[in-house]
N, C-alpha and C positions, 0 to 999 in steps of 0.2 A: 715259309713252311707253316703247316698247320700246327697248332698247339694240341698236344695229346694228353691223355691222363697220365702218361709216363712223365711228361714234362712237369705236370702239376705235382705228382708224387715226389719227384726229385726236389722240387722247390720247397715242398712242405715237409720233407723228411719222413714220409709215410709210404706204405705200400700202395700199389695200384688198386688193390682190392678195397683199401680204405677210401681212396678217392672215389671209386665207383659207388660205394655205399653212401658217401656224403652227397654226391651229385644226384643220386637216384632216390634220396630221401629215406633210405633204409634205417630202421631204428637202432640196430646194434652197433652204434658208434657214438663216442662221446660228443656232447654238444659243442664243447670248446674246439675240439678237433674238426668237427663238421663245419663250424663257422669259419675256421682258419682256412680250410680247404676251399670253401666257396669263395672267400675273399681272394685267395691266390688265383683261383681259376678266372675270376673276373679281371684281375690285374693283368693276367697273361692274355686275355682276349679269347678264352676258350668258349666254343659253342658246341652243344651236345650233338652227337652223331645219330640223328633220328633213323637214318637208313640202316646203320649198323645195328641199332637197337632192335629194329623190326626184322632184321635178317633178310632184307629185300634183295640185295645184290652185293656182289664182291667188286665188280668193276663199276666205276662211276662215269656215266655218259649223260649226265643231266646238267643243263645250263639254265641259269636264271636270266630272264629278260625283263627289264623295267622300262615302261613307257609312260610319259606324264599324262597323256590323254589319248586313248585309242580312237576317239571320235575325231581328232584333228586329221584333216585329209592326207597329210604326208605320211603318217605312221603306218597305216595298213600296208602300203607298198614297201616300206622299209622292212616291216615284219615279214612280208612275203619273201624278201631276199634272205633274211635270217633263217626262216623256216626251211626253204628249199636247200640251202647250203648245209643246215644242220642234218637234214635227212640224208644228204650225200655222205656225211661222216658218221651217221648212226647216233647222233645226239637226240635226246629228248629235251623239250623246252618247257620251262615253267614261266608263264607270262603273268606279270603284274601291272595293273594300271594304277599308278600312284596318285592320280587326280591332282597333280601339281602341288602335292603336299609333302613337305620335308619329313614330317612325322610319319606319314604313310610310307614314304620311301624307306625310312629307317626300319620300320616294322617289317616290310617286305624283305629287305636284305637280311635281317636277323632270322626270319623264317626260312629263307633260302639257305642261309648258312647252316641252320639247324638241320636242314634236310640234305646237307652236304653236297650242294651243287659244285661242279668242278670249276666253274668260273661264272662271271657275270657280264652281261651286255647291258649298259645303263645309259638311257637318255635322261640326264639329271634334270631335276626341277629347278635347280639353282646354279648360279655360277660358282658358288662356294660348295665344294664337295668334302669339306673337312669331316662332316658327320658320317659320310660313307667310308672315308679312310679310317676313321676311328672304330667303326664297327668291324670292318673287314681285316684291318691290321696286317695287310700284306699276305694273308693266308691263302688267298686264291687270286688269280689274275682278273682284272677288270678292264673292259674296253668301253670307252665312252663314245656316244654318237648323239646327233641331234642339235637343236638350236642353241644349247648352252655350252657347247664344246669351246674350250679356251685353252690357253697355254699352260694352265696349271694341271691339265689332265694329261698324264704322261703317255698313255696309250689311247689313241682316239682316231675316229674317222670323221673328217670335216669336209666342208665345201668351201671353195674359193669364192666367197660371197662378194668380196671386193671386185674381183674380175667380172663376176656376173652383173653387178651394177654398171660397170663400165661398158659391158656389152650392150646393155639396154640403152644407155645414153648415146653410144656411138651409132646404134641403129636409128634412134629417133632423130638425132642431128643429121644423119644421112638422108632422112626423109625431108629435111628442110626445117625442122623444129628448132627454135632458139629459146622460146619461153617455155621451159619445162619445169614444173613444180613436182617435188617429191612429197608424198604424204606418209606419215609415220606415226606410230602410237607412242613409243618411248625408246630409250637407248639402254635398256637394262640387260642386254646380252651382247656378246662379241659379234654374233651374227648381224644384229641390227646396226652396230657401229660400223662393221665392214661394208654393209650395203649403203649406208649413208655416206661414208667416206669415199666409196667408189663413185657414187653419184657426184659428189662435190668435186672430186679430182677430175672426172671426165668433163664436167661442165667447165671448170676453170681451164683445162687444156684447150677447150674449144673457144676460149675467150668469152664465155657466157657466165651470167650471174646465177649461182645456185640458190634455191630457196626451198628449205625443208619446212613443211607445215606440220607441227607436232600437235597431237591431241592432248588437251589438258583435262579431259573429262573422265579419264580412266577407261575409255572404250577400246575394244580390240576388234580385229577382223572386219567383217562387213559393216558393223555399226560404226566403227572408226572411219571407214571410207565414206559412208553416207554423211557423217557429221563434218568431216574435213571439207568435202565438196560444198556442202551447204554454207559453211563459213567463207570459203573462197568466193562463191557466187555473191554472197552478201557484201563482201568487203573489198573486192577489186575486180579489175578486168580479167576475164578468163584467160588462162594460159592456152597455148595450142596443144599441149600434151601434159599428161599426168603420169608420173611413175610411182607406183604404189609399192610399199615395203613387201607386201605379199599378195597372193591372188585373191584371197577373201576381201582384203581391203580394196583391191582394184574392182572387184564385182560390186562392192558397196558404192564405189565412186561412180560406176556406170549406172547404178540404180538412181543415185541422186541427180545425175545429169539428165536421165530420162524423165524424172518427175518434174524437172525444171524446163522440159520441152527442148532439151539440147541433144542432138543426135551424136552418137559415137560411131565412127570416128570423124564425121564431117565437121562437127563443131569442136570437139576435143578428142584427141587420140588418148587411149588409156593403155598403159603397160603394167603388167604384173610381175610377180616373181614366185616361183615354186613349180608351176605347171601341175596343179592338182588335177584330179581325175576329170572333173566336169568343166575345166577351163576350155577344153576343146569342143564342148557341145556347140552345135551350130547356132543356137540362140544366144550363146555367150561369145564364142570365137575370140577368146582373150589372147592377145600377143603377150608373151611372158618369157621368163628365163627358166628353163628346165633344169632342175637339179636331179642328179642320179640317185633316186630314192632306193630302188631295188639294189643298185650297186653298193650303196651305203650299208644296207643290211648284209649283203653278201660278203663285203670286205670286212665288216665287223666280226662276223663269224669266222672267216678265214684267219684273221689275225689272232683271235682267241684260240682257235685250233692249233696254230703254230706255237702259241704260248704254252698250251697244254702238252704238246708233243715234244718240244725241245727240252733237253737237259744238258747243260744248265739253261735256265729260262732265257728266252731271246731278249735282246736289248729293247728298250722302250722305242716305240714307233708312233709317229703322227703321220697319217695318210690324208692327203688333201685331194679331193676329187674335183674335176672341172665341170662347171655348168655350161649350158648351151642355149642359144637363142631359138625360140619357137615363134614364128610369125603367123598371125591369123588376121581376123577382120577388124579388130578393135583399134588398129593403127592405120594411118594412111599418109601419103605424101601431101605436102602443102605447097 
């Protein structure tokens, strides 16, 4: 439940008028009383109702959406799912790009709380969401989505990345590949862990030796893929196939193979993950694992809508969506 000025007044032993004066900086209230009211309001997690102050609306149909980087290829499609579903129910969206900053994420949430959003859809920038929980204090429902979704997030929309990685390896081994290397940047999210674990499990089930090549230069995406393949070419016999953590990394791998004069897929098959928008372009033709991006956004909004409609609040739910195989020209049979 939201903390109101009535709650603060009850705790402070003063009138609601006194609370209003203290929180709005009005001069006709004692300094000691003002400071006590402000302290209690902070302890209770009160955030000012900017919409009520401005007399904008009686009914609240505004939802806050936080995305860590809108330029990342998967998020525009997720947001499309959120937006189209929000329009169906008459919600207005407030979108914030947190630039992968915890401090920016906190500021956005505080601003959205001040503007009295009905609920939040958050793709968190960190596996640790304690700072979000501290700011919101259970006053409004939150649905989490995106790459940092983990078991600590009570209400979330996730992808079965473990199964997706197994799909990729089952497909590659079905083409006759036995020497399949996975390239990865790091293991700082559950998403990455699940994809690597799925790869290893699938390889071991086939009686094959898994090999994950991690980048230790702090590189991400395409640059990580380029660097990984350059190191592989320099240090060992080429594998027959490369499975990349994501599509951008796979495209970087294809770039490095091309600069070394190695044709894809004739010399090395390359498999990605995510099915970003330009993976299907003819000049790329990346075989990959499709994840339901639009559906993720759609289901996130649907779950939040149910939370807002039901009384009492619906029980916590974790929805896991299934990925699918997309076969194109970057892989072939050997």
